[in-house]
C-alpha positions in Angstrom: -61.6 -27.9 49.0 -59.8 -24.5 49.0 -56.7 -26.1 50.3 -56.7 -28.7 47.5 -57.1 -25.9 44.9 -54.1 -24.1 46.5 -52.0 -27.3 46.3 -52.9 -27.7 42.6 -51.9 -24.1 41.9 -48.6 -24.6 43.8 -47.8 -27.9 42.0 -48.9 -26.4 38.6 -45.4 -26.7 37.1 -45.1 -30.3 38.4 -48.2 -31.6 36.6 -46.4 -34.8 35.6 -45.5 -35.6 39.2 -49.1 -34.9 40.4 -50.5 -37.1 37.7 -48.2 -39.9 38.8 -49.3 -39.5 42.5 -52.9 -39.3 41.4 -52.6 -42.6 39.6 -50.9 -44.2 42.6 -53.7 -43.0 44.9 -56.4 -44.3 42.6 -54.6 -47.6 42.4 -54.5 -47.8 46.2 -58.1 -46.9 46.5 -59.0 -49.6 44.0 -56.9 -52.0 46.0 -54.7 -52.8 43.0 -51.2 -53.9 43.7 -50.1 -53.5 40.1 
C-alpha cells in the first residue's frame, strides 16, 4: 500500500496519464475490449 501511495505522489503532476492508465486497467479487469 505504501508503495502505491508513493507512486501516486511521484505521478502527481501526471494525473491525466494516471487516469488513462487506471481506465485501461479497469477495462482489462472487466474483460472489455472496447
